[in-house]
Steps between C-alpha positions, in 0.01 A plus 500: 500500500638846408580736788215736394251209480607378837464857649154537353393157648633590832310830497182322413551242757552762770203698398285191506621408850419848622146469356444167670623637835283811472186287464565359847543845663229714657477844663430492875331815619438567871197717447678818590819615318721202528548252216731214427527186291382145563576164338239248414654203693233238473187436289180568678578875571802478727727803484833564682605857577705674775365544854590870493286541178183389665566652838628843399306791656199288605362389830415155348655304218160335441321811390490682169745279296445535126664284244535631136558221246704526179174524306390800732240301684470608869445252779472521880765291683517361851815422693544128578832511674786735585871453593627846592858367570518389131289792385258265338114492471265252330185643352202326348267627238187333351617424155582171340653620177819660624828377344740373771864585479757241395701431814874429498688333791711784653718241668665447162597866455857610435676831534537662166174361359295734295172602665215742418281687737137571396272741685331835492757772590335833561179355370639405162353149446695198409848665468792265465856567624792271452817414692693207651493335836766666710484286822305247695470479869328610823431855613348679796189695395422867571219400735737308724381155400745264358728376374304412184632345180525755214609528137710819421516614142581821310150528345343838551216503746275800581180553693240286319740213442420373852325160473594446135704212359868438453528252212766311319558508119225242455249698692509277809437693824806483722376743756263769617646854497507689836641803656523380859881493483684828429792562255546598149425158353172322417389250758255211458369217720593163340217306334560181710434711813187660338375157392529360857312791630218459249480123546473532876245782473262304282553166679689306244743374764 
C-alpha cells in the first residue's frame, strides 16, 4: 500500500472510531448550571459518570438529573450508586435502545499507548483529543480519599470532559475521565475499576 493510501485509510479508521465512541456518550446535566459527560456502560440504560458531575451544587444527587442523548432526546435519570472516592456514579434511564460502549481491559495498558479522550469540553459535544498514556499507578485524591488507581495521559481535558471516556485506538474504553487528582495531565479511573463498581451496584457479583 502506498504511503498516501495508508494515511487515508488510517484517517478513515480514526474518524470511524470517533463516531462509534460518540454514539455511546451522553450529556449529564444537573438541572442547574453544571454539565458533564456520561458513558453508556451497559444495555438497559446504565450510564457511568463522575460523582462530582451529579453532586455539583445540589443538595441531592437524586434530583433534577437530565440526560441528553446523541440524537438529542432528553431523559430523566436516577442515581443507582455512587463511589465518591473513585469519583464514580452509576445512573439509570428508562431506555432500551442506547448503544453500550465497547469496553477494553485496562489491566493490559502500557505506557506510551495512544489514547483518545471524548467528552463535552465547555459544552462542545463529542470533542475528541489525543495523546499517550504517560503513567499508571496510584494517587491520593483531592478530597482526601485514596490512594486510588489512575491512568495519567497527556490528552487535553477541560470542564465538560468529566465523566467521558478514555479510549484506545480501537475505540475500547480504558477509563472514565475525572478531575479528582490535580496536575497538568489528564487523569482517568481505569475501566476494570469502573466495571467492578458497576457489577457490584447492579448485583452481578
